[in-house]
All heavy atoms as a GROMACS GRO file, in nm:
protein
  619
    1MET      N    1   6.942  -4.139   3.683
    1MET     CA    2   6.958  -4.159   3.540
    1MET      C    3   7.070  -4.262   3.519
    1MET      O    4   7.176  -4.252   3.578
    1MET     CB    5   6.993  -4.027   3.472
    1MET     CG    6   7.023  -4.039   3.325
    1MET     SD    7   7.052  -3.881   3.241
    1MET     CE    8   7.212  -3.835   3.303
    2ARG      N    9   7.045  -4.357   3.432
    2ARG     CA   10   7.145  -4.457   3.395
    2ARG      C   11   7.192  -4.426   3.254
    2ARG      O   12   7.120  -4.367   3.174
    2ARG     CB   13   7.084  -4.597   3.398
    2ARG     CG   14   7.027  -4.642   3.530
    2ARG     CD   15   7.131  -4.666   3.638
    2ARG     NE   16   7.238  -4.754   3.599
    2ARG     CZ   17   7.246  -4.882   3.628
    2ARG    NH1   18   7.151  -4.941   3.698
    2ARG    NH2   19   7.350  -4.953   3.588
    3ALA      N   20   7.315  -4.465   3.223
    3ALA     CA   21   7.373  -4.445   3.090
    3ALA      C   22   7.417  -4.580   3.036
    3ALA      O   23   7.482  -4.657   3.105
    3ALA     CB   24   7.491  -4.350   3.096
    4ARG      N   25   7.377  -4.606   2.910
    4ARG     CA   26   7.411  -4.732   2.844
    4ARG      C   27   7.507  -4.705   2.730
    4ARG      O   28   7.481  -4.622   2.643
    4ARG     CB   29   7.284  -4.800   2.792
    4ARG     CG   30   7.310  -4.936   2.726
    4ARG     CD   31   7.180  -5.007   2.693
    4ARG     NE   32   7.091  -4.930   2.609
    4ARG     CZ   33   7.096  -4.924   2.475
    4ARG    NH1   34   7.190  -4.990   2.410
    4ARG    NH2   35   7.008  -4.853   2.408
    5PHE      N   36   7.617  -4.777   2.729
    5PHE     CA   37   7.720  -4.762   2.626
    5PHE      C   38   7.662  -4.796   2.489
    5PHE      O   39   7.599  -4.899   2.470
    5PHE     CB   40   7.836  -4.857   2.659
    5PHE     CG   41   7.942  -4.865   2.555
    5PHE    CD1   42   8.039  -4.766   2.545
    5PHE    CD2   43   7.946  -4.971   2.466
    5PHE    CE1   44   8.139  -4.775   2.448
    5PHE    CE2   45   8.046  -4.980   2.370
    5PHE     CZ   46   8.142  -4.882   2.361
    6LEU      N   47   7.684  -4.707   2.391
    6LEU     CA   48   7.644  -4.734   2.253
    6LEU      C   49   7.764  -4.767   2.166
    6LEU      O   50   7.755  -4.850   2.077
    6LEU     CB   51   7.570  -4.613   2.194
    6LEU     CG   52   7.434  -4.581   2.255
    6LEU    CD1   53   7.376  -4.458   2.188
    6LEU    CD2   54   7.340  -4.699   2.244
    7GLY      N   55   7.875  -4.699   2.188
    7GLY     CA   56   7.993  -4.727   2.109
    7GLY      C   57   8.096  -4.618   2.124
    7GLY      O   58   8.069  -4.512   2.180
    8LYS      N   59   8.216  -4.646   2.073
    8LYS     CA   60   8.323  -4.547   2.078
    8LYS      C   61   8.388  -4.535   1.942
    8LYS      O   62   8.374  -4.622   1.856
    8LYS     CB   63   8.426  -4.582   2.185
    8LYS     CG   64   8.510  -4.703   2.155
    8LYS     CD   65   8.614  -4.722   2.263
    8LYS     CE   66   8.718  -4.823   2.216
    8LYS     NZ   67   8.837  -4.820   2.296
    9ASP      N   68   8.460  -4.429   1.924
    9ASP     CA   69   8.529  -4.402   1.798
    9ASP      C   70   8.628  -4.514   1.770
    9ASP      O   71   8.720  -4.537   1.847
    9ASP     CB   72   8.602  -4.268   1.809
    9ASP     CG   73   8.682  -4.234   1.685
    9ASP    OD1   74   8.658  -4.295   1.579
    9ASP    OD2   75   8.768  -4.146   1.694
   10PRO      N   76   8.607  -4.588   1.662
   10PRO     CA   77   8.695  -4.702   1.632
   10PRO      C   78   8.838  -4.659   1.597
   10PRO      O   79   8.928  -4.742   1.598
   10PRO     CB   80   8.626  -4.770   1.514
   10PRO     CG   81   8.543  -4.665   1.451
   10PRO     CD   82   8.503  -4.571   1.562
   11ASN      N   83   8.858  -4.534   1.565
   11ASN     CA   84   8.992  -4.488   1.525
   11ASN      C   85   9.068  -4.420   1.638
   11ASN      O   86   9.176  -4.367   1.616
   11ASN     CB   87   8.981  -4.391   1.407
   11ASN     CG   88   8.924  -4.459   1.285
   11ASN    OD1   89   8.961  -4.572   1.254
   11ASN    ND2   90   8.832  -4.394   1.217
   12SER      N   91   9.014  -4.417   1.758
   12SER     CA   92   9.080  -4.346   1.866
   12SER      C   93   9.178  -4.436   1.940
   12SER      O   94   9.167  -4.558   1.938
   12SER     CB   95   8.978  -4.290   1.964
   12SER     OG   96   8.906  -4.395   2.024
   13GLN      N   97   9.272  -4.372   2.005
   13GLN     CA   98   9.373  -4.443   2.082
   13GLN      C   99   9.317  -4.476   2.220
   13GLN      O  100   9.223  -4.413   2.268
   13GLN     CB  101   9.498  -4.358   2.097
   13GLN     CG  102   9.563  -4.325   1.965
   13GLN     CD  103   9.680  -4.228   1.983
   13GLN    OE1  104   9.712  -4.186   2.092
   13GLN    NE2  105   9.742  -4.192   1.872
   14GLU      N  106   9.377  -4.574   2.285
   14GLU     CA  107   9.337  -4.614   2.420
   14GLU      C  108   9.342  -4.493   2.513
   14GLU      O  109   9.439  -4.418   2.513
   14GLU     CB  110   9.430  -4.723   2.473
   14GLU     CG  111   9.390  -4.778   2.607
   14GLU     CD  112   9.259  -4.855   2.604
   14GLU    OE1  113   9.230  -4.917   2.499
   14GLU    OE2  114   9.189  -4.853   2.705
   15GLY      N  115   9.236  -4.472   2.589
   15GLY     CA  116   9.230  -4.360   2.682
   15GLY      C  117   9.187  -4.230   2.618
   15GLY      O  118   9.174  -4.129   2.686
   16GLN      N  119   9.169  -4.229   2.487
   16GLN     CA  120   9.126  -4.108   2.416
   16GLN      C  121   9.011  -4.146   2.323
   16GLN      O  122   9.017  -4.129   2.202
   16GLN     CB  123   9.241  -4.048   2.336
   16GLN     CG  124   9.355  -4.002   2.421
   16GLN     CD  125   9.465  -3.941   2.336
   16GLN    OE1  126   9.454  -3.928   2.215
   16GLN    NE2  127   9.573  -3.901   2.401
   17SER      N  128   8.907  -4.199   2.382
   17SER     CA  129   8.801  -4.258   2.302
   17SER      C  130   8.671  -4.178   2.310
   17SER      O  131   8.594  -4.194   2.404
   17SER     CB  132   8.773  -4.400   2.352
   17SER     OG  133   8.890  -4.476   2.349
   18PRO      N  134   8.644  -4.092   2.213
   18PRO     CA  135   8.514  -4.030   2.209
   18PRO      C  136   8.407  -4.139   2.209
   18PRO      O  137   8.414  -4.234   2.131
   18PRO     CB  138   8.515  -3.951   2.079
   18PRO     CG  139   8.660  -3.919   2.060
   18PRO     CD  140   8.730  -4.043   2.106
   19THR      N  141   8.311  -4.127   2.298
   19THR     CA  142   8.215  -4.234   2.323
   19THR      C  143   8.075  -4.178   2.332
   19THR      O  144   8.056  -4.065   2.376
   19THR     CB  145   8.251  -4.307   2.455
   19THR    OG1  146   8.390  -4.345   2.450
   19THR    CG2  147   8.168  -4.430   2.477
   20LEU      N  148   7.977  -4.258   2.294
   20LEU     CA  149   7.837  -4.216   2.301
   20LEU      C  150   7.759  -4.312   2.390
   20LEU      O  151   7.774  -4.434   2.380
   20LEU     CB  152   7.776  -4.215   2.160
   20LEU     CG  153   7.636  -4.155   2.148
   20LEU    CD1  154   7.638  -4.006   2.184
   20LEU    CD2  155   7.583  -4.174   2.008
   21PHE      N  156   7.677  -4.255   2.478
   21PHE     CA  157   7.593  -4.331   2.569
   21PHE      C  158   7.448  -4.285   2.552
   21PHE      O  159   7.423  -4.168   2.524
   21PHE     CB  160   7.633  -4.305   2.715
   21PHE     CG  161   7.775  -4.340   2.747
   21PHE    CD1  162   7.878  -4.250   2.727
   21PHE    CD2  163   7.806  -4.465   2.799
   21PHE    CE1  164   8.009  -4.282   2.757
   21PHE    CE2  165   7.938  -4.498   2.830
   21PHE     CZ  166   8.039  -4.406   2.809
   22ALA      N  167   7.354  -4.375   2.570
   22ALA     CA  168   7.211  -4.342   2.573
   22ALA      C  169   7.168  -4.341   2.719
   22ALA      O  170   7.216  -4.421   2.799
   22ALA     CB  171   7.131  -4.446   2.496
   23THR      N  172   7.078  -4.252   2.754
   23THR     CA  173   7.026  -4.249   2.891
   23THR      C  174   6.889  -4.315   2.895
   23THR      O  175   6.826  -4.337   2.791
   23THR     CB  176   7.015  -4.106   2.946
   23THR    OG1  177   6.907  -4.039   2.880
   23THR    CG2  178   7.144  -4.029   2.927
   24ASP      N  179   6.844  -4.342   3.016
   24ASP     CA  180   6.712  -4.402   3.032
   24ASP      C  181   6.610  -4.302   3.086
   24ASP      O  182   6.510  -4.340   3.147
   24ASP     CB  183   6.719  -4.525   3.124
   24ASP     CG  184   6.758  -4.492   3.266
   24ASP    OD1  185   6.796  -4.375   3.294
   24ASP    OD2  186   6.754  -4.582   3.352
   25ARG      N  187   6.632  -4.176   3.063
   25ARG     CA  188   6.536  -4.074   3.111
   25ARG      C  189   6.398  -4.104   3.054
   25ARG      O  190   6.385  -4.148   2.940
   25ARG     CB  191   6.580  -3.936   3.066
   25ARG     CG  192   6.702  -3.885   3.141
   25ARG     CD  193   6.734  -3.745   3.100
   25ARG     NE  194   6.626  -3.655   3.140
   25ARG     CZ  195   6.646  -3.528   3.171
   25ARG    NH1  196   6.766  -3.476   3.168
   25ARG    NH2  197   6.544  -3.451   3.204
   26THR      N  198   6.297  -4.080   3.134
   26THR     CA  199   6.160  -4.105   3.089
   26THR      C  200   6.091  -3.978   3.042
   26THR      O  201   5.989  -3.986   2.974
   26THR     CB  202   6.078  -4.170   3.202
   26THR    OG1  203   6.081  -4.085   3.317
   26THR    CG2  204   6.134  -4.307   3.237
   27ASP      N  205   6.144  -3.862   3.076
   27ASP     CA  206   6.080  -3.736   3.036
   27ASP      C  207   6.123  -3.688   2.898
   27ASP      O  208   6.054  -3.607   2.837
   27ASP     CB  209   6.104  -3.628   3.141
   27ASP     CG  210   6.252  -3.599   3.164
   27ASP    OD1  211   6.335  -3.690   3.147
   27ASP    OD2  212   6.284  -3.485   3.200
   28ARG      N  213   6.238  -3.737   2.848
   28ARG     CA  214   6.286  -3.701   2.714
   28ARG      C  215   6.402  -3.793   2.676
   28ARG      O  216   6.464  -3.854   2.762
   28ARG     CB  217   6.328  -3.555   2.706
   28ARG     CG  218   6.440  -3.519   2.800
   28ARG     CD  219   6.472  -3.372   2.792
   28ARG     NE  220   6.558  -3.335   2.903
   28ARG     CZ  221   6.613  -3.218   2.918
   28ARG    NH1  222   6.591  -3.125   2.827
   28ARG    NH2  223   6.689  -3.191   3.020
   29VAL      N  224   6.430  -3.800   2.549
   29VAL     CA  225   6.540  -3.884   2.500
   29VAL      C  226   6.668  -3.802   2.504
   29VAL      O  227   6.674  -3.692   2.447
   29VAL     CB  228   6.513  -3.933   2.356
   29VAL    CG1  229   6.630  -4.013   2.303
   29VAL    CG2  230   6.385  -4.014   2.352
   30THR      N  231   6.770  -3.854   2.572
   30THR     CA  232   6.897  -3.783   2.579
   30THR      C  233   7.014  -3.880   2.563
   30THR      O  234   6.999  -4.001   2.579
   30THR     CB  235   6.914  -3.708   2.714
   30THR    OG1  236   6.915  -3.803   2.820
   30THR    CG2  237   6.804  -3.606   2.736
   31TYR      N  238   7.127  -3.823   2.530
   31TYR     CA  239   7.251  -3.897   2.512
   31TYR      C  240   7.361  -3.826   2.589
   31TYR      O  241   7.356  -3.705   2.607
   31TYR     CB  242   7.290  -3.907   2.364
   31TYR     CG  243   7.188  -3.984   2.284
   31TYR    CD1  244   7.078  -3.920   2.232
   31TYR    CD2  245   7.202  -4.120   2.266
   31TYR    CE1  246   6.982  -3.992   2.162
   31TYR    CE2  247   7.107  -4.192   2.197
   31TYR     CZ  248   6.997  -4.127   2.144
   31TYR     OH  249   6.903  -4.198   2.076
   32VAL      N  250   7.461  -3.900   2.630
   32VAL     CA  251   7.580  -3.843   2.691
   32VAL      C  252   7.695  -3.872   2.596
   32VAL      O  253   7.714  -3.986   2.555
   32VAL     CB  254   7.607  -3.906   2.829
   32VAL    CG1  255   7.738  -3.854   2.886
   32VAL    CG2  256   7.493  -3.878   2.925
   33ALA      N  257   7.766  -3.767   2.560
   33ALA     CA  258   7.880  -3.782   2.470
   33ALA      C  259   8.008  -3.751   2.546
   33ALA      O  260   8.017  -3.649   2.614
   33ALA     CB  261   7.867  -3.689   2.350
   34GLN      N  262   8.103  -3.840   2.535
   34GLN     CA  263   8.237  -3.816   2.589
   34GLN      C  264   8.323  -3.782   2.470
   34GLN      O  265   8.329  -3.857   2.372
   34GLN     CB  266   8.289  -3.942   2.657
   34GLN     CG  267   8.432  -3.934   2.703
   34GLN     CD  268   8.480  -4.067   2.759
   34GLN    OE1  269   8.402  -4.147   2.807
   34GLN    NE2  270   8.610  -4.090   2.748
   35GLY      N  271   8.387  -3.667   2.475
   35GLY     CA  272   8.467  -3.626   2.360
   35GLY      C  273   8.580  -3.534   2.402
   35GLY      O  274   8.610  -3.520   2.520
   36TRP      N  275   8.640  -3.474   2.303
   36TRP     CA  276   8.752  -3.384   2.329
   36TRP      C  277   8.698  -3.246   2.365
   36TRP      O  278   8.615  -3.189   2.294
   36TRP     CB  279   8.840  -3.373   2.206
   36TRP     CG  280   8.891  -3.505   2.159
   36TRP    CD1  281   8.969  -3.592   2.230
   36TRP    CD2  282   8.869  -3.566   2.032
   36TRP    NE1  283   8.997  -3.703   2.157
   36TRP    CE2  284   8.936  -3.690   2.033
   36TRP    CE3  285   8.798  -3.529   1.919
   36TRP    CZ2  286   8.935  -3.775   1.925
   36TRP    CZ3  287   8.797  -3.615   1.812
   36TRP    CH2  288   8.865  -3.736   1.815
   37LYS      N  289   8.747  -3.191   2.474
   37LYS     CA  290   8.707  -3.057   2.516
   37LYS      C  291   8.752  -2.956   2.410
   37LYS      O  292   8.867  -2.961   2.363
   37LYS     CB  293   8.770  -3.023   2.651
   37LYS     CG  294   8.727  -2.890   2.704
   37LYS     CD  295   8.786  -2.868   2.843
   37LYS     CE  296   8.741  -2.735   2.898
   37LYS     NZ  297   8.796  -2.710   3.032
   38VAL      N  298   8.662  -2.869   2.370
   38VAL     CA  299   8.696  -2.768   2.269
   38VAL      C  300   8.770  -2.654   2.338
   38VAL      O  301   8.718  -2.590   2.430
   38VAL     CB  302   8.569  -2.715   2.200
   38VAL    CG1  303   8.604  -2.603   2.103
   38VAL    CG2  304   8.496  -2.827   2.127
   39THR      N  305   8.894  -2.631   2.295
   39THR     CA  306   8.976  -2.523   2.350
   39THR      C  307   9.027  -2.429   2.243
   39THR      O  308   9.090  -2.328   2.274
   39THR     CB  309   9.097  -2.580   2.428
   39THR    OG1  310   9.175  -2.660   2.339
   39THR    CG2  311   9.051  -2.665   2.548
   40ASP      N  312   9.001  -2.461   2.117
   40ASP     CA  313   9.049  -2.378   2.006
   40ASP      C  314   8.988  -2.238   2.017
   40ASP      O  315   8.867  -2.223   2.016
   40ASP     CB  316   9.011  -2.442   1.873
   40ASP     CG  317   9.062  -2.361   1.756
   40ASP    OD1  318   9.175  -2.385   1.713
   40ASP    OD2  319   8.986  -2.272   1.709
   41PRO      N  320   9.071  -2.133   2.026
   41PRO     CA  321   9.020  -1.997   2.043
   41PRO      C  322   8.925  -1.952   1.932
   41PRO      O  323   8.825  -1.885   1.959
   41PRO     CB  324   9.146  -1.910   2.047
   41PRO     CG  325   9.257  -2.003   2.084
   41PRO     CD  326   9.217  -2.138   2.029
   42GLN      N  327   8.955  -1.989   1.807
   42GLN     CA  328   8.868  -1.946   1.697
   42GLN      C  329   8.732  -2.014   1.705
   42GLN      O  330   8.629  -1.952   1.685
   42GLN     CB  331   8.933  -1.974   1.561
   42GLN     CG  332   8.852  -1.919   1.445
   42GLN     CD  333   8.835  -1.768   1.453
   42GLN    OE1  334   8.934  -1.694   1.452
   42GLN    NE2  335   8.712  -1.720   1.462
   43ALA      N  336   8.731  -2.144   1.733
   43ALA     CA  337   8.604  -2.215   1.747
   43ALA      C  338   8.522  -2.157   1.862
   43ALA      O  339   8.400  -2.137   1.850
   43ALA     CB  340   8.628  -2.364   1.769
   44LEU      N  341   8.588  -2.130   1.974
   44LEU     CA  342   8.516  -2.072   2.088
   44LEU      C  343   8.460  -1.934   2.055
   44LEU      O  344   8.347  -1.901   2.095
   44LEU     CB  345   8.609  -2.065   2.210
   44LEU     CG  346   8.653  -2.200   2.267
   44LEU    CD1  347   8.760  -2.181   2.373
   44LEU    CD2  348   8.534  -2.277   2.322
   45ALA      N  349   8.535  -1.856   1.980
   45ALA     CA  350   8.486  -1.724   1.938
   45ALA      C  351   8.367  -1.738   1.844
   45ALA      O  352   8.270  -1.662   1.853
   45ALA     CB  353   8.598  -1.644   1.873
   46ASP      N  354   8.374  -1.834   1.752
   46ASP     CA  355   8.265  -1.856   1.657
   46ASP      C  356   8.136  -1.898   1.729
   46ASP      O  357   8.026  -1.859   1.691
   46ASP     CB  358   8.302  -1.964   1.555
   46ASP     CG  359   8.411  -1.920   1.459
   46ASP    OD1  360   8.437  -1.798   1.448
   46ASP    OD2  361   8.472  -2.009   1.396
   47ILE      N  362   8.150  -1.980   1.832
   47ILE     CA  363   8.035  -2.033   1.904
   47ILE      C  364   7.977  -1.931   2.000
   47ILE      O  365   7.857  -1.920   2.015
   47ILE     CB  366   8.074  -2.164   1.976
   47ILE    CG1  367   8.106  -2.270   1.870
   47ILE    CG2  368   7.965  -2.210   2.071
   47ILE    CD1  369   8.178  -2.392   1.922
   48GLY      N  370   8.061  -1.857   2.068
   48GLY     CA  371   8.015  -1.756   2.162
   48GLY      C  372   8.008  -1.810   2.304
   48GLY      O  373   8.055  -1.921   2.332
   49PRO      N  374   7.949  -1.732   2.394
   49PRO     CA  375   7.947  -1.769   2.536
   49PRO      C  376   7.877  -1.903   2.562
   49PRO      O  377   7.775  -1.934   2.501
   49PRO     CB  378   7.869  -1.656   2.602
   49PRO     CG  379   7.873  -1.543   2.505
   49PRO     CD  380   7.882  -1.605   2.369
   50VAL      N  381   7.934  -1.979   2.652
   50VAL     CA  382   7.876  -2.106   2.696
   50VAL      C  383   7.850  -2.094   2.846
   50VAL      O  384   7.940  -2.058   2.921
   50VAL     CB  385   7.973  -2.223   2.668
   50VAL    CG1  386   7.917  -2.354   2.720
   50VAL    CG2  387   8.002  -2.233   2.518
   51PRO      N  388   7.726  -2.121   2.890
   51PRO     CA  389   7.696  -2.110   3.033
   51PRO      C  390   7.789  -2.199   3.116
   51PRO      O  391   7.837  -2.302   3.070
   51PRO     CB  392   7.552  -2.161   3.043
   51PRO     CG  393   7.495  -2.143   2.906
   51PRO     CD  394   7.610  -2.163   2.812
   52ASP      N  395   7.814  -2.158   3.240
   52ASP     CA  396   7.905  -2.231   3.328
   52ASP      C  397   7.863  -2.376   3.350
   52ASP      O  398   7.947  -2.461   3.374
   52ASP     CB  399   7.917  -2.161   3.464
   52ASP     CG  400   7.997  -2.032   3.455
   52ASP    OD1  401   8.074  -2.016   3.358
   52ASP    OD2  402   7.982  -1.948   3.545
   53HIS      N  403   7.734  -2.405   3.343
   53HIS     CA  404   7.687  -2.542   3.368
   53HIS      C  405   7.688  -2.628   3.241
   53HIS      O  406   7.641  -2.740   3.242
   53HIS     CB  407   7.546  -2.539   3.429
   53HIS     CG  408   7.442  -2.483   3.338
   53HIS    ND1  409   7.423  -2.347   3.324
   53HIS    CD2  410   7.353  -2.544   3.257
   53HIS    CE1  411   7.326  -2.327   3.236
   53HIS    NE2  412   7.282  -2.444   3.193
   54GLU      N  413   7.742  -2.575   3.132
   54GLU     CA  414   7.752  -2.649   3.006
   54GLU      C  415   7.897  -2.650   2.959
   54GLU      O  416   7.980  -2.574   3.007
   54GLU     CB  417   7.664  -2.584   2.899
   54GLU     CG  418   7.516  -2.588   2.931
   54GLU     CD  419   7.432  -2.520   2.823
   54GLU    OE1  420   7.488  -2.471   2.723
   54GLU    OE2  421   7.310  -2.516   2.841
   55THR      N  422   7.926  -2.737   2.864
   55THR     CA  423   8.059  -2.741   2.803
   55THR      C  424   8.045  -2.778   2.657
   55THR      O  425   7.940  -2.825   2.614
   55THR     CB  426   8.151  -2.839   2.877
   55THR    OG1  427   8.286  -2.819   2.833
   55THR    CG2  428   8.112  -2.984   2.853
   56LEU      N  429   8.148  -2.757   2.581
   56LEU     CA  430   8.152  -2.797   2.441
   56LEU      C  431   8.246  -2.915   2.427
   56LEU      O  432   8.355  -2.914   2.483
   56LEU     CB  433   8.202  -2.682   2.353
   56LEU     CG  434   8.122  -2.553   2.358
   56LEU    CD1  435   8.196  -2.444   2.282
   56LEU    CD2  436   7.984  -2.575   2.299
   57ILE      N  437   8.204  -3.016   2.352
   57ILE     CA  438   8.292  -3.128   2.323
   57ILE      C  439   8.292  -3.152   2.173
   57ILE      O  440   8.195  -3.123   2.104
   57ILE     CB  441   8.253  -3.257   2.398
   57ILE    CG1  442   8.115  -3.304   2.357
   57ILE    CG2  443   8.264  -3.238   2.548
   57ILE    CD1  444   8.084  -3.446   2.401
   58GLU      N  445   8.402  -3.204   2.124
   58GLU     CA  446   8.415  -3.238   1.983
   58GLU      C  447   8.417  -3.390   1.972
   58GLU      O  448   8.492  -3.457   2.043
   58GLU     CB  449   8.546  -3.181   1.929
   58GLU     CG  450   8.572  -3.212   1.784
   58GLU     CD  451   8.707  -3.160   1.737
   58GLU    OE1  452   8.782  -3.104   1.818
   58GLU    OE2  453   8.738  -3.181   1.619
   59ILE      N  454   8.331  -3.445   1.887
   59ILE     CA  455   8.326  -3.590   1.869
   59ILE      C  456   8.333  -3.622   1.720
   59ILE      O  457   8.285  -3.546   1.636
   59ILE     CB  458   8.202  -3.654   1.934
   59ILE    CG1  459   8.074  -3.596   1.878
   59ILE    CG2  460   8.207  -3.639   2.084
   59ILE    CD1  461   7.949  -3.664   1.930
   60PRO      N  462   8.391  -3.736   1.684
   60PRO     CA  463   8.404  -3.774   1.544
   60PRO      C  464   8.269  -3.811   1.481
   60PRO      O  465   8.176  -3.853   1.551
   60PRO     CB  466   8.494  -3.898   1.548
   60PRO     CG  467   8.557  -3.898   1.682
   60PRO     CD  468   8.463  -3.828   1.772
   61GLU      N  469   8.259  -3.796   1.352
   61GLU     CA  470   8.138  -3.831   1.279
   61GLU      C  471   8.100  -3.977   1.301
   61GLU      O  472   7.982  -4.011   1.311
   61GLU     CB  473   8.157  -3.803   1.130
   61GLU     CG  474   8.032  -3.831   1.049
   61GLU     CD  475   8.050  -3.799   0.904
   61GLU    OE1  476   8.143  -3.856   0.841
   61GLU    OE2  477   7.973  -3.718   0.852
   62ASP      N  478   8.199  -4.066   1.311
   62ASP     CA  479   8.170  -4.208   1.332
   62ASP      C  480   8.090  -4.230   1.460
   62ASP      O  481   8.006  -4.319   1.467
   62ASP     CB  482   8.298  -4.291   1.337
   62ASP     CG  483   8.359  -4.310   1.200
   62ASP    OD1  484   8.286  -4.294   1.099
   62ASP    OD2  485   8.479  -4.342   1.192
   63VAL      N  486   8.116  -4.150   1.562
   63VAL     CA  487   8.041  -4.163   1.688
   63VAL      C  488   7.897  -4.117   1.666
   63VAL      O  489   7.802  -4.178   1.717
   63VAL     CB  490   8.110  -4.085   1.801
   63VAL    CG1  491   8.028  -4.086   1.928
   63VAL    CG2  492   8.248  -4.144   1.828
   64LEU      N  493   7.876  -4.013   1.590
   64LEU     CA  494   7.740  -3.966   1.561
   64LEU      C  495   7.662  -4.068   1.478
   64LEU      O  496   7.540  -4.081   1.491
   64LEU     CB  497   7.743  -3.831   1.490
   64LEU     CG  498   7.801  -3.717   1.572
   64LEU    CD1  499   7.807  -3.590   1.488
   64LEU    CD2  500   7.720  -3.694   1.698
   65LYS      N  501   7.732  -4.143   1.394
   65LYS     CA  502   7.667  -4.248   1.316
   65LYS      C  503   7.606  -4.354   1.407
   65LYS      O  504   7.505  -4.416   1.372
   65LYS     CB  505   7.765  -4.311   1.217
   65LYS     CG  506   7.800  -4.219   1.102
   65LYS     CD  507   7.903  -4.284   1.011
   65LYS     CE  508   7.945  -4.191   0.900
   65LYS     NZ  509   8.050  -4.251   0.817
   66MET      N  510   7.667  -4.374   1.525
   66MET     CA  511   7.611  -4.470   1.621
   66MET      C  512   7.471  -4.427   1.663
   66MET      O  513   7.382  -4.510   1.678
   66MET     CB  514   7.701  -4.480   1.744
   66MET     CG  515   7.835  -4.542   1.714
   66MET     SD  516   7.943  -4.523   1.856
   66MET     CE  517   8.100  -4.550   1.776
   67TYR      N  518   7.452  -4.298   1.681
   67TYR     CA  519   7.318  -4.247   1.713
   67TYR      C  520   7.222  -4.274   1.597
   67TYR      O  521   7.110  -4.320   1.617
   67TYR     CB  522   7.321  -4.097   1.743
   67TYR     CG  523   7.184  -4.037   1.735
   67TYR    CD1  524   7.092  -4.058   1.837
   67TYR    CD2  525   7.143  -3.966   1.623
   67TYR    CE1  526   6.964  -4.008   1.828
   67TYR    CE2  527   7.015  -3.917   1.613
   67TYR     CZ  528   6.926  -3.937   1.716
   67TYR     OH  529   6.799  -3.888   1.706
   68ALA      N  530   7.266  -4.245   1.475
   68ALA     CA  531   7.180  -4.264   1.360
   68ALA      C  532   7.138  -4.410   1.346
   68ALA      O  533   7.021  -4.440   1.320
   68ALA     CB  534   7.250  -4.217   1.233
   69LEU      N  535   7.231  -4.501   1.368
   69LEU     CA  536   7.198  -4.644   1.360
   69LEU      C  537   7.097  -4.683   1.468
   69LEU      O  538   7.003  -4.757   1.441
   69LEU     CB  539   7.324  -4.729   1.373
   69LEU     CG  540   7.419  -4.723   1.254
   69LEU    CD1  541   7.549  -4.795   1.286
   69LEU    CD2  542   7.354  -4.780   1.130
   70ARG      N  543   7.115  -4.632   1.588
   70ARG     CA  544   7.020  -4.664   1.697
   70ARG      C  545   6.882  -4.608   1.662
   70ARG      O  546   6.781  -4.674   1.683
   70ARG     CB  547   7.070  -4.604   1.829
   70ARG     CG  548   6.977  -4.635   1.945
   70ARG     CD  549   7.039  -4.591   2.076
   70ARG     NE  550   6.960  -4.635   2.187
   70ARG     CZ  551   6.871  -4.558   2.250
   70ARG    NH1  552   6.851  -4.435   2.210
   70ARG    NH2  553   6.801  -4.605   2.352
   71TYR      N  554   6.877  -4.488   1.608
   71TYR     CA  555   6.750  -4.428   1.570
   71TYR      C  556   6.680  -4.512   1.463
   71TYR      O  557   6.561  -4.539   1.474
   71TYR     CB  558   6.774  -4.285   1.518
   71TYR     CG  559   6.648  -4.219   1.470
   71TYR    CD1  560   6.559  -4.162   1.558
   71TYR    CD2  561   6.619  -4.215   1.333
   71TYR    CE1  562   6.443  -4.102   1.513
   71TYR    CE2  563   6.504  -4.156   1.287
   71TYR     CZ  564   6.415  -4.099   1.377
   71TYR     OH  565   6.300  -4.040   1.332
   72LEU      N  566   6.753  -4.553   1.363
   72LEU     CA  567   6.694  -4.633   1.257
   72LEU      C  568   6.643  -4.769   1.310
   72LEU      O  569   6.538  -4.816   1.269
   72LEU     CB  570   6.794  -4.655   1.144
   72LEU     CG  571   6.828  -4.531   1.061
   72LEU    CD1  572   6.940  -4.562   0.963
   72LEU    CD2  573   6.706  -4.478   0.991
   73GLU      N  574   6.719  -4.828   1.402
   73GLU     CA  575   6.674  -4.954   1.463
   73GLU      C  576   6.544  -4.934   1.539
   73GLU      O  577   6.452  -5.016   1.530
   73GLU     CB  578   6.782  -5.007   1.557
   73GLU     CG  579   6.902  -5.062   1.486
   73GLU     CD  580   7.016  -5.095   1.580
   73GLU    OE1  581   7.004  -5.074   1.703
   73GLU    OE2  582   7.120  -5.143   1.531
   74GLN      N  583   6.532  -4.825   1.614
   74GLN     CA  584   6.411  -4.798   1.691
   74GLN      C  585   6.292  -4.772   1.598
   74GLN      O  586   6.179  -4.805   1.632
   74GLN     CB  587   6.431  -4.678   1.784
   74GLN     CG  588   6.519  -4.709   1.901
   74GLN     CD  589   6.539  -4.589   1.990
   74GLN    OE1  590   6.524  -4.474   1.948
   74GLN    NE2  591   6.574  -4.614   2.115
   75GLU      N  592   6.318  -4.715   1.484
   75GLU     CA  593   6.211  -4.684   1.388
   75GLU      C  594   6.181  -4.804   1.297
   75GLU      O  595   6.098  -4.794   1.209
   75GLU     CB  596   6.249  -4.562   1.304
   75GLU     CG  597   6.263  -4.434   1.386
   75GLU     CD  598   6.132  -4.391   1.449
   75GLU    OE1  599   6.030  -4.388   1.380
   75GLU    OE2  600   6.134  -4.361   1.570
   76GLY      N  601   6.254  -4.914   1.315
   76GLY     CA  602   6.233  -5.032   1.235
   76GLY      C  603   6.282  -5.019   1.093
   76GLY      O  604   6.235  -5.087   1.003
   77GLN      N  605   6.377  -4.931   1.071
   77GLN     CA  606   6.427  -4.906   0.936
   77GLN      C  607   6.561  -4.971   0.909
   77GLN      O  608   6.621  -4.949   0.807
   77GLN     CB  609   6.438  -4.756   0.914
   77GLN     CG  610   6.306  -4.685   0.925
   77GLN     CD  611   6.323  -4.534   0.908
   77GLN    OE1  612   6.420  -4.487   0.854
   77GLN    NE2  613   6.225  -4.461   0.953
   78SER      N  614   6.609  -5.048   1.004
   78SER     CA  615   6.741  -5.108   0.982
   78SER      C  616   6.731  -5.258   0.983
   78SER      O  617   6.645  -5.318   1.036
   78SER     CB  618   6.837  -5.060   1.092
   78SER     OG  619   6.961  -5.124   1.079
   0.00000   0.00000   0.00000
């Protein structure tokens, strides 16, 4: 699987950049998100158990907008 850079949070500091990547999987459309590890006890309690092979990350809305823009471009709506 290859990952292609889509963009990073424009408001983040160097070395702390929530980032979004698109993969080239052929069996399904997936993305890789680099973000802040969720460690807040209340948030973890609200979400509940997370399997050992998964993790929770927090990413800014601006990074999610990168996905929306890519989707609209693929659909010919942008």
